[in-house]
KEPAPA-512827 format. One record per residue: residue in one letter; x, y, z of N, C-alpha, C, CB in turn. Coordinates in nm, 3 decimals. Atoms other than C-alpha are relative to their C-alpha. Glycine has a CB too. Layout:
BEGIN
<rec "A"; <X; Y; Z>; <X; Y; Z>; <X; Y; Z>; <X; Y; Z>>
...
***
This chain:
BEGIN
<rec "M"; <-0.028; -0.094; 0.110>; <1.220; -7.261; 19.001>; <0.152; -0.014; -0.034>; <-0.039; 0.153; 0.041>>
<rec "D"; <-0.137; 0.008; 0.047>; <1.538; -7.272; 18.791>; <0.077; 0.123; 0.039>; <0.004; -0.018; -0.150>>
<rec "L"; <-0.082; -0.119; -0.044>; <1.818; -7.049; 18.920>; <0.039; 0.092; -0.119>; <0.131; -0.048; 0.073>>
<rec "T"; <-0.024; -0.083; 0.115>; <1.881; -6.927; 18.566>; <-0.105; 0.103; -0.016>; <0.009; -0.081; -0.123>>
<rec "V"; <0.114; -0.091; 0.007>; <1.537; -6.768; 18.567>; <0.013; 0.104; 0.108>; <-0.132; -0.076; 0.013>>
<rec "V"; <-0.020; -0.092; -0.111>; <1.607; -6.618; 18.908>; <0.111; 0.102; -0.035>; <0.035; -0.078; 0.130>>
<rec "A"; <-0.107; -0.093; 0.038>; <1.932; -6.471; 18.772>; <-0.049; 0.102; -0.101>; <0.120; -0.077; -0.058>>
<rec "Y"; <0.054; -0.094; 0.098>; <1.742; -6.320; 18.478>; <-0.085; 0.105; 0.066>; <-0.081; -0.073; -0.105>>
<rec "V"; <0.093; -0.095; -0.068>; <1.481; -6.160; 18.701>; <0.083; 0.099; 0.087>; <-0.105; -0.079; 0.091>>
<rec "I"; <-0.083; -0.088; -0.081>; <1.741; -6.018; 18.942>; <0.080; 0.093; -0.081>; <0.088; -0.078; 0.086>>
<rec "Y"; <-0.081; -0.082; 0.091>; <1.956; -5.893; 18.660>; <-0.092; 0.110; -0.065>; <0.068; -0.092; -0.113>>
<rec "L"; <0.092; -0.098; 0.060>; <1.655; -5.719; 18.492>; <-0.041; 0.107; 0.105>; <-0.128; -0.073; -0.056>>
<rec "L"; <0.041; -0.094; -0.102>; <1.546; -5.560; 18.820>; <0.113; 0.101; 0.034>; <-0.044; -0.075; 0.125>>
<rec "I"; <-0.118; -0.087; -0.031>; <1.896; -5.426; 18.902>; <0.031; 0.090; -0.117>; <0.126; -0.086; 0.034>>
<rec "S"; <-0.040; -0.077; 0.114>; <1.971; -5.313; 18.548>; <-0.096; 0.107; -0.039>; <0.020; -0.087; -0.112>>
<rec "V"; <0.105; -0.100; 0.029>; <1.642; -5.137; 18.486>; <-0.002; 0.110; 0.110>; <-0.142; -0.070; -0.009>>
<rec "A"; <-0.004; -0.097; -0.108>; <1.656; -4.969; 18.830>; <0.120; 0.094; -0.017>; <0.006; -0.072; 0.137>>
<rec "L"; <-0.117; -0.085; 0.018>; <2.011; -4.848; 18.764>; <-0.012; 0.094; -0.122>; <0.123; -0.086; -0.015>>
<rec "T"; <0.018; -0.085; 0.117>; <1.922; -4.721; 18.418>; <-0.095; 0.118; 0.031>; <-0.055; -0.085; -0.118>>
<rec "I"; <0.095; -0.110; -0.042>; <1.623; -4.522; 18.558>; <0.070; 0.100; 0.091>; <-0.125; -0.060; 0.073>>
<rec "W"; <-0.061; -0.093; -0.097>; <1.826; -4.384; 18.844>; <0.108; 0.091; -0.074>; <0.068; -0.083; 0.120>>
<rec "V"; <-0.102; -0.081; 0.072>; <2.118; -4.276; 18.617>; <-0.064; 0.099; -0.093>; <0.095; -0.091; -0.080>>
<rec "A"; <0.064; -0.091; 0.091>; <1.883; -4.124; 18.359>; <-0.066; 0.115; 0.070>; <-0.099; -0.072; -0.080>>
<rec "R"; <0.064; -0.106; -0.080>; <1.693; -3.926; 18.625>; <0.107; 0.097; 0.057>; <-0.083; -0.063; 0.117>>
<rec "T"; <-0.109; -0.083; -0.057>; <2.017; -3.804; 18.786>; <0.062; 0.085; -0.108>; <0.110; -0.089; 0.066>>
<rec "L"; <-0.060; -0.075; 0.110>; <2.171; -3.701; 18.458>; <-0.096; 0.106; -0.053>; <0.041; -0.095; -0.111>>
<rec "S"; <0.099; -0.094; 0.049>; <1.849; -3.532; 18.345>; <-0.013; 0.118; 0.095>; <-0.136; -0.068; -0.019>>
<rec "R"; <0.021; -0.108; -0.094>; <1.807; -3.333; 18.666>; <0.124; 0.092; 0.007>; <-0.033; -0.058; 0.139>>
<rec "N"; <-0.121; -0.076; -0.011>; <2.169; -3.226; 18.691>; <0.057; 0.057; -0.132>; <0.100; -0.085; 0.064>>
<rec "G"; <-0.051; -0.046; 0.127>; <2.224; -3.176; 18.320>; <-0.073; 0.118; -0.051>; <-0.004; -0.106; -0.098>>
<rec "K"; <0.076; -0.114; 0.052>; <1.959; -2.907; 18.275>; <0.081; 0.132; 0.006>; <-0.130; 0.016; 0.080>>
<rec "V"; <-0.080; -0.123; -0.011>; <2.192; -2.630; 18.396>; <0.112; -0.001; -0.104>; <0.058; 0.015; 0.142>>
<rec "F"; <-0.108; 0.012; 0.098>; <2.475; -2.756; 18.174>; <-0.056; 0.025; -0.143>; <0.067; -0.141; 0.009>>
<rec "L"; <0.058; -0.017; 0.134>; <2.247; -2.775; 17.867>; <-0.044; 0.144; -0.020>; <-0.119; -0.096; -0.021>>
<rec "A"; <0.041; -0.141; 0.014>; <2.111; -2.424; 17.932>; <0.126; 0.085; -0.034>; <-0.069; 0.054; 0.133>>
<rec "D"; <-0.121; -0.074; 0.027>; <2.471; -2.298; 17.933>; <0.050; -0.028; -0.144>; <0.108; -0.035; 0.103>>
<rec "V"; <-0.045; 0.040; 0.133>; <2.558; -2.492; 17.617>; <-0.088; 0.076; -0.108>; <-0.010; -0.161; -0.016>>
<rec "L"; <0.095; -0.054; 0.095>; <2.248; -2.352; 17.443>; <-0.028; 0.152; 0.025>; <-0.131; -0.080; 0.009>>
<rec "H"; <-0.001; -0.144; -0.018>; <2.319; -1.986; 17.547>; <-0.127; 0.048; 0.079>; <0.008; 0.070; -0.139>>
<rec "G"; <0.111; -0.043; -0.089>; <2.043; -1.968; 17.813>; <-0.137; -0.027; -0.053>; <0.011; 0.145; 0.026>>
<rec "N"; <0.134; 0.031; 0.057>; <1.758; -2.096; 17.592>; <-0.059; -0.114; 0.087>; <0.009; -0.042; -0.159>>
<rec "E"; <0.052; 0.104; -0.090>; <1.572; -2.282; 17.870>; <-0.095; -0.098; -0.069>; <-0.070; 0.065; 0.115>>
<rec "K"; <0.095; 0.086; 0.066>; <1.294; -2.411; 17.645>; <0.071; -0.103; -0.088>; <-0.097; 0.083; -0.083>>
<rec "L"; <-0.077; 0.088; 0.084>; <1.539; -2.559; 17.396>; <0.081; -0.100; 0.086>; <0.092; 0.082; -0.090>>
<rec "A"; <-0.077; 0.090; -0.087>; <1.754; -2.699; 17.681>; <-0.090; -0.108; 0.058>; <0.069; 0.078; 0.113>>
<rec "E"; <0.094; 0.097; -0.052>; <1.445; -2.872; 17.825>; <-0.033; -0.104; -0.104>; <-0.125; 0.067; 0.048>>
<rec "A"; <0.034; 0.093; 0.112>; <1.359; -3.025; 17.483>; <0.118; -0.093; -0.024>; <-0.035; 0.080; -0.133>>
<rec "V"; <-0.118; 0.084; 0.028>; <1.718; -3.144; 17.423>; <0.019; -0.100; 0.116>; <0.128; 0.089; -0.019>>
<rec "N"; <-0.018; 0.085; -0.116>; <1.735; -3.284; 17.775>; <-0.098; -0.122; -0.008>; <-0.022; 0.084; 0.131>>
<rec "H"; <0.098; 0.107; 0.013>; <1.412; -3.482; 17.717>; <0.038; -0.099; -0.112>; <-0.138; 0.059; -0.026>>
<rec "L"; <-0.044; 0.094; 0.110>; <1.544; -3.618; 17.384>; <0.117; -0.086; 0.043>; <0.040; 0.080; -0.127>>
<rec "L"; <-0.113; 0.075; -0.047>; <1.870; -3.722; 17.548>; <-0.044; -0.111; 0.093>; <0.098; 0.090; 0.070>>
<rec "V"; <0.045; 0.101; -0.097>; <1.682; -3.907; 17.826>; <-0.070; -0.112; -0.078>; <-0.096; 0.064; 0.111>>
<rec "V"; <0.067; 0.102; 0.075>; <1.463; -4.090; 17.575>; <0.104; -0.091; -0.075>; <-0.099; 0.067; -0.100>>
<rec "G"; <-0.098; 0.075; 0.067>; <1.767; -4.192; 17.370>; <0.080; -0.088; 0.098>; <0.089; 0.093; -0.077>>
<rec "F"; <-0.074; 0.077; -0.100>; <1.950; -4.300; 17.687>; <-0.076; -0.122; 0.040>; <0.030; 0.084; 0.120>>
<rec "Y"; <0.081; 0.121; -0.034>; <1.660; -4.527; 17.785>; <-0.004; -0.101; -0.112>; <-0.144; 0.039; 0.035>>
<rec "L"; <0.009; 0.097; 0.112>; <1.630; -4.676; 17.438>; <0.127; -0.078; -0.016>; <-0.032; 0.071; -0.131>>
<rec "V"; <-0.126; 0.068; 0.021>; <1.997; -4.757; 17.406>; <0.033; -0.093; 0.116>; <0.111; 0.101; -0.021>>
<rec "N"; <-0.040; 0.080; -0.114>; <2.052; -4.881; 17.760>; <-0.099; -0.118; 0.024>; <0.009; 0.089; 0.127>>
<rec "L"; <0.090; 0.114; -0.025>; <1.737; -5.087; 17.795>; <0.007; -0.100; -0.116>; <-0.147; 0.048; 0.018>>
<rec "G"; <-0.024; 0.094; 0.109>; <1.800; -5.231; 17.450>; <0.123; -0.088; 0.026>; <0.017; 0.075; -0.130>>
<rec "F"; <-0.123; 0.077; -0.030>; <2.149; -5.333; 17.554>; <-0.029; -0.097; 0.113>; <0.120; 0.096; 0.039>>
<rec "V"; <0.026; 0.088; -0.113>; <2.017; -5.478; 17.884>; <-0.077; -0.121; -0.047>; <-0.076; 0.074; 0.111>>
<rec "T"; <0.081; 0.112; 0.044>; <1.762; -5.693; 17.705>; <0.086; -0.092; -0.094>; <-0.130; 0.052; -0.073>>
<rec "L"; <-0.081; 0.086; 0.088>; <2.009; -5.810; 17.433>; <0.106; -0.080; 0.085>; <0.072; 0.088; -0.111>>
<rec "Y"; <-0.103; 0.061; -0.085>; <2.265; -5.892; 17.711>; <-0.059; -0.098; 0.099>; <0.076; 0.106; 0.074>>
<rec "L"; <0.068; 0.077; -0.102>; <2.003; -6.090; 17.908>; <0.041; -0.149; -0.008>; <-0.155; 0.016; -0.016>>
<rec "K"; <-0.022; 0.144; 0.009>; <2.079; -6.440; 17.772>; <0.136; -0.039; 0.061>; <-0.007; -0.044; -0.146>>
<rec "N"; <-0.118; 0.053; -0.066>; <2.327; -6.639; 17.978>; <0.033; -0.129; -0.074>; <-0.025; -0.026; 0.157>>
<rec "A"; <-0.048; 0.120; 0.073>; <2.536; -6.899; 17.790>; <-0.001; -0.126; 0.089>; <0.144; 0.025; -0.052>>
<rec "D"; <-0.005; 0.112; -0.090>; <2.571; -7.118; 18.095>; <-0.123; -0.001; 0.089>; <0.127; 0.004; 0.084>>
<rec "S"; <0.108; 0.011; -0.093>; <2.295; -7.252; 18.312>; <0.050; 0.026; 0.144>; <-0.066; -0.137; -0.011>>
<rec "V"; <-0.036; -0.030; -0.139>; <2.300; -7.139; 18.678>; <-0.061; -0.117; 0.087>; <-0.057; 0.148; 0.046>>
<rec "T"; <0.042; 0.116; -0.078>; <2.289; -7.439; 18.916>; <0.010; 0.025; 0.151>; <0.085; -0.121; -0.037>>
<rec "D"; <-0.007; -0.023; -0.142>; <2.395; -7.297; 19.250>; <0.020; 0.153; 0.026>; <0.117; -0.085; 0.064>>
<rec "A"; <-0.005; -0.144; -0.039>; <2.424; -6.967; 19.443>; <0.125; 0.070; -0.045>; <-0.012; 0.014; 0.149>>
<rec "R"; <-0.125; -0.059; 0.047>; <2.787; -6.913; 19.350>; <-0.004; 0.038; -0.148>; <0.114; -0.097; 0.024>>
<rec "Q"; <0.016; -0.029; 0.142>; <2.714; -6.930; 18.977>; <-0.100; 0.116; -0.021>; <-0.048; -0.127; -0.076>>
<rec "L"; <0.097; -0.109; 0.004>; <2.416; -6.700; 19.035>; <0.072; 0.134; 0.024>; <-0.113; -0.023; 0.105>>
<rec "F"; <-0.072; -0.127; -0.034>; <2.638; -6.430; 19.193>; <0.104; 0.029; -0.113>; <0.073; -0.009; 0.145>>
<rec "D"; <-0.096; -0.027; 0.108>; <2.904; -6.477; 18.922>; <-0.066; 0.052; -0.120>; <0.077; -0.122; -0.036>>
<rec "A"; <0.072; -0.047; 0.115>; <2.656; -6.436; 18.645>; <-0.052; 0.146; 0.020>; <-0.118; -0.096; -0.029>>
<rec "L"; <0.051; -0.134; -0.023>; <2.495; -6.131; 18.807>; <0.109; 0.106; 0.007>; <-0.079; 0.002; 0.127>>
<rec "S"; <-0.107; -0.097; -0.011>; <2.820; -5.961; 18.890>; <0.055; 0.035; -0.137>; <0.110; -0.051; 0.090>>
<rec "T"; <-0.053; -0.029; 0.138>; <2.943; -5.997; 18.529>; <-0.097; 0.086; -0.078>; <0.027; -0.133; -0.079>>
<rec "K"; <0.105; -0.071; 0.079>; <2.616; -5.880; 18.374>; <-0.021; 0.141; 0.051>; <-0.134; -0.077; 0.004>>
<rec "V"; <0.023; -0.135; -0.058>; <2.557; -5.588; 18.613>; <0.125; 0.084; -0.023>; <-0.034; -0.009; 0.154>>
<rec "G"; <-0.125; -0.074; 0.022>; <2.921; -5.486; 18.585>; <0.015; 0.055; -0.141>; <0.116; -0.087; 0.030>>
<rec "V"; <-0.005; -0.044; 0.141>; <2.904; -5.471; 18.205>; <-0.106; 0.114; -0.021>; <-0.028; -0.124; -0.098>>
<rec "V"; <0.105; -0.104; 0.014>; <2.577; -5.268; 18.227>; <0.047; 0.130; 0.060>; <-0.132; -0.045; 0.068>>
<rec "L"; <-0.053; -0.117; -0.061>; <2.743; -5.025; 18.465>; <0.112; 0.066; -0.087>; <0.054; -0.037; 0.136>>
<rec "L"; <-0.103; -0.058; 0.091>; <3.040; -4.983; 18.230>; <-0.058; 0.065; -0.120>; <0.096; -0.105; -0.046>>
<rec "V"; <0.067; -0.058; 0.116>; <2.809; -4.920; 17.937>; <-0.070; 0.132; 0.041>; <-0.103; -0.103; -0.061>>
<rec "L"; <0.061; -0.121; -0.049>; <2.612; -4.662; 18.141>; <0.108; 0.110; 0.016>; <-0.072; -0.027; 0.133>>
<rec "G"; <-0.112; -0.095; -0.018>; <2.940; -4.493; 18.236>; <0.058; 0.052; -0.128>; <0.107; -0.064; 0.077>>
<rec "A"; <-0.058; -0.039; 0.129>; <3.076; -4.493; 17.886>; <-0.097; 0.091; -0.076>; <0.034; -0.126; -0.086>>
<rec "M"; <0.097; -0.087; 0.068>; <2.753; -4.344; 17.746>; <-0.003; 0.139; 0.064>; <-0.140; -0.063; 0.003>>
<rec "H"; <0.001; -0.130; -0.068>; <2.758; -4.073; 18.011>; <0.122; 0.082; -0.038>; <-0.004; -0.019; 0.152>>
<rec "L"; <-0.118; -0.068; 0.038>; <3.117; -3.982; 17.937>; <-0.003; 0.046; -0.148>; <0.117; -0.089; 0.025>>
<rec "G"; <0.014; -0.042; 0.141>; <3.044; -3.976; 17.564>; <-0.092; 0.121; -0.011>; <-0.054; -0.115; -0.087>>
<rec "N"; <0.090; -0.117; 0.003>; <2.749; -3.739; 17.618>; <0.066; 0.124; 0.054>; <-0.126; -0.027; 0.078>>
<rec "V"; <-0.069; -0.118; -0.063>; <2.951; -3.510; 17.843>; <0.109; 0.056; -0.096>; <0.067; -0.042; 0.140>>
<rec "Y"; <-0.104; -0.042; 0.102>; <3.236; -3.503; 17.585>; <-0.057; 0.081; -0.110>; <0.069; -0.120; -0.061>>
<rec "V"; <0.063; -0.067; 0.118>; <3.008; -3.409; 17.297>; <-0.057; 0.138; 0.047>; <-0.117; -0.093; -0.064>>
<rec "L"; <0.062; -0.129; -0.051>; <2.819; -3.143; 17.504>; <0.105; 0.099; 0.036>; <-0.089; -0.025; 0.123>>
<rec "N"; <-0.110; -0.087; -0.036>; <3.143; -3.004; 17.631>; <0.063; 0.067; -0.126>; <0.105; -0.080; 0.078>>
<rec "K"; <-0.056; -0.056; 0.122>; <3.278; -2.965; 17.274>; <-0.096; 0.110; -0.055>; <0.023; -0.114; -0.106>>
<rec "I"; <0.096; -0.102; 0.050>; <2.956; -2.778; 17.178>; <0.010; 0.120; 0.088>; <-0.146; -0.054; -0.003>>
<rec "R"; <-0.013; -0.113; -0.093>; <2.987; -2.563; 17.491>; <0.125; 0.084; -0.027>; <0.004; -0.050; 0.143>>
<rec "R"; <-0.124; -0.071; 0.024>; <3.350; -2.471; 17.422>; <-0.004; 0.077; -0.129>; <0.116; -0.096; -0.001>>
<rec "R"; <0.016; -0.073; 0.130>; <3.266; -2.383; 17.062>; <-0.077; 0.127; 0.017>; <-0.070; -0.086; -0.103>>
<rec "G"; <0.083; -0.115; -0.032>; <2.993; -2.152; 17.190>; <0.072; 0.106; 0.075>; <-0.118; -0.041; 0.078>>
<rec "L"; <-0.082; -0.094; -0.073>; <3.233; -1.992; 17.439>; <0.101; 0.077; -0.092>; <0.076; -0.075; 0.108>>
<rec "M"; <-0.099; -0.065; 0.090>; <3.491; -1.928; 17.169>; <-0.071; 0.099; -0.091>; <0.076; -0.106; -0.086>>
<rec "E"; <0.078; -0.094; 0.084>; <3.226; -1.768; 16.949>; <-0.035; 0.126; 0.078>; <-0.131; -0.067; -0.053>>
<rec "R"; <0.035; -0.115; -0.087>; <3.120; -1.542; 17.235>; <0.118; 0.089; 0.024>; <-0.054; -0.046; 0.133>>
<rec "E"; <-0.122; -0.077; -0.025>; <3.479; -1.438; 17.300>; <0.047; 0.078; -0.120>; <0.108; -0.090; 0.045>>
<rec "Q"; <-0.040; -0.067; 0.123>; <3.536; -1.344; 16.940>; <-0.092; 0.111; -0.045>; <0.011; -0.098; -0.108>>
<rec "T"; <0.093; -0.106; 0.030>; <3.233; -1.120; 16.922>; <0.020; 0.114; 0.099>; <-0.145; -0.051; 0.004>>
<rec "P"; <-0.019; -0.111; -0.092>; <3.302; -0.772; 17.064>; <-0.130; 0.036; 0.067>; <0.056; 0.121; -0.072>>
<rec "P"; <0.123; -0.035; -0.074>; <3.059; -0.653; 17.329>; <-0.076; 0.117; -0.059>; <0.033; 0.032; 0.142>>
<rec "V"; <0.059; -0.115; 0.066>; <2.998; -0.327; 17.140>; <0.069; 0.018; -0.134>; <0.012; 0.129; 0.088>>
<rec "P"; <-0.064; -0.021; 0.126>; <3.066; -0.233; 16.783>; <0.116; 0.100; 0.010>; <-0.101; 0.047; -0.099>>
<rec "P"; <-0.111; -0.098; -0.007>; <3.394; -0.048; 16.719>; <-0.045; 0.142; -0.016>; <0.102; -0.031; -0.105>>
<rec "Q"; <0.036; -0.134; -0.001>; <3.362; 0.320; 16.784>; <0.102; 0.087; -0.079>; <-0.012; 0.045; 0.141>>
<rec "G"; <-0.090; -0.093; 0.068>; <3.506; 0.598; 16.562>; <0.060; -0.055; -0.127>; <0.110; 0.038; 0.091>>
<rec "W"; <-0.049; 0.054; 0.128>; <3.562; 0.379; 16.260>; <-0.059; 0.079; -0.115>; <-0.035; -0.152; -0.014>>
<rec "T"; <0.046; -0.080; 0.114>; <3.541; 0.589; 15.945>; <0.022; -0.066; -0.131>; <0.067; 0.132; 0.000>>
<rec "G"; <-0.024; 0.072; 0.127>; <3.649; 0.340; 15.684>; <0.132; 0.038; -0.061>; <-0.111; 0.027; -0.100>>
<rec "P"; <-0.130; -0.021; 0.062>; <3.954; 0.329; 15.459>; <0.013; 0.132; -0.078>; <0.029; -0.115; -0.092>>
<rec "A"; <-0.009; -0.116; 0.084>; <3.861; 0.636; 15.250>; <0.030; 0.126; 0.084>; <-0.129; 0.017; -0.078>>
<rec "Q"; <-0.023; -0.116; -0.083>; <3.875; 0.883; 15.542>; <0.099; -0.036; 0.107>; <-0.130; 0.052; 0.062>>
<rec "Q"; <-0.096; 0.029; -0.099>; <4.143; 0.923; 15.798>; <-0.060; 0.042; 0.138>; <0.134; 0.074; -0.032>>
<rec "G"; <0.048; -0.027; -0.139>; <4.065; 0.909; 16.168>; <0.099; 0.081; 0.076>; <-0.027; -0.129; 0.076>>
<rec "P"; <-0.092; -0.081; -0.084>; <4.232; 1.100; 16.452>; <0.130; -0.073; 0.032>; <-0.069; 0.039; 0.131>>
<rec "W"; <-0.124; 0.076; -0.030>; <4.489; 0.821; 16.491>; <0.095; -0.007; -0.118>; <-0.034; -0.141; 0.045>>
<rec "A"; <-0.082; 0.010; 0.119>; <4.627; 0.859; 16.139>; <0.126; 0.090; 0.013>; <-0.083; 0.040; -0.124>>
<rec "A"; <-0.124; -0.081; -0.003>; <4.980; 0.991; 16.088>; <-0.026; 0.129; -0.076>; <0.122; -0.079; -0.063>>
<rec "P"; <0.024; -0.131; 0.072>; <5.001; 1.359; 15.981>; <0.033; -0.011; -0.144>; <0.082; 0.114; 0.060>>
<rec "A"; <-0.021; 0.004; 0.146>; <4.982; 1.410; 15.612>; <0.127; 0.070; -0.035>; <-0.118; 0.063; -0.077>>
<rec "T"; <-0.123; -0.062; 0.049>; <5.303; 1.490; 15.434>; <-0.039; 0.114; -0.094>; <0.093; -0.106; -0.074>>
<rec "G"; <0.027; -0.121; 0.088>; <5.313; 1.830; 15.257>; <0.008; -0.031; -0.147>; <0.100; 0.111; 0.031>>
<rec "K"; <0.006; 0.018; 0.142>; <5.215; 1.812; 14.894>; <0.002; 0.136; -0.071>; <-0.124; -0.080; -0.039>>
***
């Protein structure tokens, strides 16, 4: 069997396994974060989490298959390891960059939600009578 084919098979096995492992890890640990971003709406967080996992699989497995072709033929074990290390390293970098991009976007959404919560008072203002009437804090009226 040609070593180039062996390199392809090993690359696919490693890349697909890494993609599945990263997706499951991010999905399992991201549920709590998504629930916080979405103000405790667990059902919506679960749906968004599932959509993110599907998108993650599509993008990463698409990249893995597009990056499969090797320009040089592999003739010995050294070239096999060189080709595999380059390809798997690039896949790992893409996985990491996608993860950081997702965390950045979700953190921006989370911060915006926190800012909105801080600007909303916990209870409506008490004792407000409007501009036409004067409240107990108004300065005494001058004698007319």
